[in-house]
C-alpha positions as a printed Julia matrix, in Angstrom:
341×3 Matrix{Float64}:
 269.85  59.42  180.03
 266.14  60.26  179.84
 263.76  57.99  177.9
 260.41  59.51  176.97
 257.72  57.2   175.6
 256.0   58.86  172.63
 253.66  56.31  171.11
 253.65  52.88  169.56
 251.9   50.24  167.52
 251.48  46.82  169.14
 254.76  45.91  170.79
 256.65  48.72  169.03
 257.22  51.53  171.5
 258.31  54.9   170.16
 260.99  56.77  172.09
 262.14  60.37  171.77
 265.13  62.37  173.02
 267.55  59.45  172.93
 270.91  60.42  171.45
 273.84  58.03  171.12
 277.22  59.02  169.73
 280.22  56.9   168.79
 283.48  58.15  170.27
 286.45  56.67  168.33
 288.87  58.04  170.93
 287.26  55.95  173.69
 287.26  52.72  171.66
 289.97  53.0   168.99
 289.88  49.23  168.4
 286.17  49.31  167.47
 285.53  49.53  163.73
 282.94  51.93  162.42
 279.97  50.15  160.89
 278.67  53.2   159.01
 280.63  54.52  156.07
 280.34  58.31  156.19
 281.44  59.36  152.72
 279.7   62.73  152.32
 277.34  65.12  154.1
 274.2   63.24  153.04
 275.44  60.02  154.68
 275.36  61.78  158.07
 271.67  62.69  157.8
 268.84  60.6   159.29
 265.51  62.01  158.02
 263.53  59.84  160.48
 264.75  61.68  163.59
 261.8   63.05  165.6
 259.22  61.63  163.19
 257.43  60.16  166.23
 256.44  63.71  167.15
 256.66  65.17  163.68
 254.16  66.71  161.32
 252.89  66.03  157.82
 255.7   68.01  156.18
 258.65  67.09  158.42
 260.0   64.04  156.59
 259.94  64.31  152.8
 263.01  62.53  151.38
 261.82  62.89  147.76
 262.7   66.56  147.53
 265.45  69.02  146.67
 266.54  71.89  148.92
 263.74  74.46  148.52
 262.05  72.24  145.91
 258.36  72.52  145.1
 257.91  68.74  144.96
 258.15  67.13  148.4
 257.38  63.48  147.74
 257.17  61.03  150.62
 255.61  57.81  151.78
 253.3   58.42  154.72
 252.27  56.07  157.52
 249.85  58.3   159.44
 247.2   60.37  157.74
 247.13  63.44  159.94
 248.86  66.77  160.21
 250.24  67.07  163.74
 251.28  64.71  166.53
 253.29  62.26  164.47
 251.57  62.69  161.12
 253.1   61.95  157.72
 256.01  59.51  157.82
 256.11  58.15  161.38
 258.89  55.69  162.15
 256.75  53.92  164.75
 254.08  52.89  162.21
 254.67  49.96  159.91
 252.01  50.46  157.22
 252.46  52.58  154.09
 249.22  54.44  153.29
 250.41  56.14  150.1
 252.98  58.36  148.44
 251.91  62.02  148.22
 253.91  64.45  146.05
 253.34  67.51  148.25
 254.19  67.7   151.95
 254.03  71.39  152.79
 252.41  73.79  155.25
 248.69  72.84  155.19
 249.16  71.44  151.69
 249.12  67.98  150.14
 248.78  66.71  146.6
 248.57  63.86  144.06
 248.66  60.78  146.27
 249.61  57.5   144.54
 249.79  53.85  145.61
 251.26  50.97  143.56
 249.12  47.82  143.95
 248.64  44.34  142.52
 245.71  41.95  142.77
 242.2   42.88  143.86
 241.88  46.2   145.68
 238.71  48.24  146.21
 239.87  51.88  146.16
 236.43  53.15  147.26
 237.41  52.02  150.77
 240.42  54.32  150.79
 243.78  53.86  152.48
 242.53  51.26  154.96
 241.94  49.0   151.94
 245.08  49.61  149.89
 247.68  50.05  152.67
 250.68  47.72  152.86
 253.06  46.76  155.62
 256.81  47.37  155.23
 259.97  46.85  157.26
 262.7   49.32  158.15
 265.19  46.49  157.62
 264.66  46.74  153.84
 264.54  50.53  153.79
 267.01  53.18  152.68
 266.08  56.78  153.45
 268.21  59.88  152.92
 267.86  63.43  151.61
 266.78  63.16  147.99
 266.01  59.43  147.92
 263.86  56.77  149.57
 263.57  53.03  148.95
 261.26  50.56  150.64
 259.47  47.27  149.97
 255.67  46.92  150.03
 255.15  43.5   151.61
 251.53  43.09  150.51
 252.26  43.76  146.84
 255.82  42.37  146.8
 256.91  45.58  145.11
 260.04  47.65  145.69
 259.4   51.39  145.52
 262.14  53.96  144.98
 261.66  57.67  144.48
 263.68  60.83  144.06
 262.94  64.25  142.52
 263.95  67.41  140.74
 262.54  70.74  141.94
 259.14  70.2   140.29
 259.11  66.52  139.27
 258.76  63.37  141.38
 260.4   60.3   139.86
 259.46  56.72  140.88
 260.98  53.36  140.02
 258.84  50.33  140.85
 260.19  46.77  140.74
 257.73  43.88  140.9
 258.73  40.57  142.47
 255.93  38.59  140.78
 254.03  38.56  137.48
 250.71  40.37  137.99
 248.1   42.79  136.72
 249.44  45.91  138.4
 247.45  49.04  139.15
 248.72  52.45  140.07
 246.08  54.2   142.18
 245.98  57.98  141.85
 243.94  59.43  144.72
 242.25  62.72  143.82
 239.54  62.9   146.5
 239.45  62.46  150.28
 241.47  63.76  153.2
 245.26  63.42  152.91
 247.65  64.9   155.46
 246.46  68.43  155.99
 243.68  69.08  153.46
 240.74  67.48  151.66
 241.08  66.75  147.94
 238.1   67.98  145.91
 237.23  69.02  142.33
 239.17  66.17  140.69
 239.93  65.99  136.96
 242.01  63.46  135.01
 242.44  62.6   131.34
 244.28  59.77  129.63
 245.81  61.84  126.83
 247.98  58.98  125.49
 248.71  55.37  126.5
 251.66  56.58  128.58
 250.43  59.92  129.94
 247.61  61.28  132.08
 246.98  64.9   133.0
 244.78  66.26  135.72
 244.26  68.37  138.81
 242.55  68.48  142.16
 241.6   71.16  144.63
 242.67  71.52  148.26
 240.28  72.69  150.96
 239.53  72.25  154.7
 242.86  73.75  155.73
 243.44  73.57  159.47
 245.22  76.9   159.84
 243.64  79.33  157.41
 244.77  80.15  153.9
 242.58  80.2   150.77
 239.31  78.31  150.87
 240.24  76.5   147.66
 243.46  76.14  145.68
 244.56  73.63  143.03
 247.52  71.51  142.04
 247.92  70.47  138.39
 249.87  67.4   137.37
 251.21  65.55  134.34
 252.08  61.89  134.91
 254.1   59.77  132.5
 254.83  56.03  132.6
 257.5   54.23  130.61
 255.01  51.56  129.49
 251.48  51.78  128.09
 248.46  51.86  130.37
 246.03  49.1   129.35
 243.01  50.85  130.84
 242.04  53.62  133.23
 239.24  53.07  135.74
 237.8   55.52  138.24
 236.09  55.6   141.6
 233.83  58.08  143.38
 232.46  57.99  146.9
 231.78  54.8   148.82
 230.44  52.76  145.9
 230.81  54.6   142.58
 232.92  52.8   139.99
 233.8   53.82  136.42
 235.34  51.29  134.05
 237.68  51.77  131.08
 237.39  55.56  130.88
 239.4   58.23  129.09
 238.31  61.18  131.24
 237.39  61.57  134.9
 235.68  64.44  136.68
 234.36  64.85  140.21
 233.01  68.42  140.59
 232.59  70.06  143.99
 229.04  69.45  145.31
 226.99  72.58  145.78
 227.59  74.05  149.22
 230.62  71.85  149.97
 233.09  74.71  150.45
 230.76  76.35  152.95
 230.68  73.29  155.18
 232.91  72.84  158.19
 234.27  69.32  157.85
 237.34  69.84  160.0
 235.97  67.78  162.89
 235.57  64.86  160.47
 238.94  65.16  158.75
 240.73  62.29  160.45
 237.88  59.93  159.57
 238.53  60.27  155.83
 234.86  60.44  154.85
 233.94  57.72  152.33
 231.76  60.06  150.27
 234.82  62.21  149.6
 236.89  59.38  148.08
 237.77  59.75  144.37
 240.51  58.89  141.92
 241.67  56.86  138.95
 243.41  53.52  138.59
 246.0   52.86  135.87
 246.34  49.18  134.91
 249.28  47.45  133.21
 250.75  43.94  133.19
 254.16  43.1   134.67
 256.37  40.03  134.64
 258.49  38.9   137.57
 261.42  41.3   137.92
 259.91  44.05  135.76
 260.63  47.68  136.5
 258.13  50.47  135.81
 259.13  54.12  135.97
 256.71  56.96  136.71
 257.32  60.71  136.51
 254.96  63.35  137.94
 255.4   67.02  137.08
 253.34  69.54  139.06
 252.29  73.18  138.91
 250.11  75.4   141.07
 248.95  77.49  138.1
 247.83  75.29  135.17
 248.34  72.08  133.2
 250.52  73.78  130.6
 253.06  74.78  133.24
 253.05  71.25  134.65
 253.91  70.01  131.13
 256.71  72.57  130.85
 258.12  71.65  134.27
 258.23  67.96  133.37
 259.86  68.62  130.01
 262.39  71.13  131.33
 263.52  69.21  134.4
 263.14  65.52  133.52
 262.73  64.78  129.81
 264.65  61.47  130.16
 264.09  58.16  132.01
 267.43  57.88  133.82
 266.37  57.42  137.46
 269.9   57.0   138.79
 270.99  60.23  137.16
 268.24  62.18  138.95
 269.07  60.5   142.24
 272.77  61.36  141.8
 271.94  64.99  140.98
 269.66  65.22  144.03
 272.38  63.87  146.31
 274.88  66.3   144.83
 272.64  69.28  145.46
 271.93  68.19  149.03
 275.65  67.74  149.65
 276.3   71.21  148.31
 273.83  72.81  150.72
 274.68  70.63  153.71
 278.38  71.36  153.27
 278.05  75.07  152.55
 279.98  77.38  154.85
 278.1   80.39  156.27
 279.15  83.81  155.09
 278.74  87.27  156.52
 275.43  87.91  154.75
 273.62  84.84  156.15
 270.84  85.76  158.54
 270.83  89.42  157.54
 267.87  91.14  155.97
 268.44  92.34  152.4
 266.58  95.56  153.27
């Protein structure tokens, strides 16, 4: 057996290339502690996350889905970025984990939080002991906010269910500016179009490995309870209170600058976003749906309506598990791996 030390936080040492298998033939008297009922139950999405990348572990996704929602613990692209099992702080929940792409980062909070300070201010510890992670579904508990977070998805919609342990003024932070994962968010827009819906977009730039200088993701976010007020933040100190619209245009000359050497520092002047406030009682659940599009707001609306017009979280989770089981259990045929040309 070879043990290779990867990294660690405090006393937590990360190891890689350690594989242990249970052999029922060798110990027939030993009972199995894991109930393998289908293909999904055999999958551990956290394998190799110590050396992974931003887009390696995205449990809130369908096979080939456009939405790839995931909690992330390290805000970088390579060398253990994204969800890293060896880190014990949740920095946010981004809806896109793809090749040099990221989008619509959210963070459920309670109490006083200054979002101008970014992820170092709003992060929360969590424990793997209270976590369930599998293809199509993830559940964890934010210790700081005493909030359980669950999420699943359709192809183009991320679906969250938040359960609050205590009565509080809750705020859902929607980060639309700053470096997240593999790109910088710029050119933010958001509008509170009704008490239960906001629509917006942000640009993506500073890609590490080429691609367009600027592209956008458009989103429509719905909550199952009214938002009492929307606030905004810009840069290190800018605050906007009780707003209906938010805009943070790209500064002149920004796209011509090379900020790649500063990316991992998450520059404070780049921070931007909106905060959605609502009150919760102890034990309350709040559901949030986020439909996305890479073309325009109208298509984000259509995606949300077509794929998730209801509020049945468990139904979406069940459908996601079924689709993953179908693909994981599919038998190869003679055409697999052959070019159609």
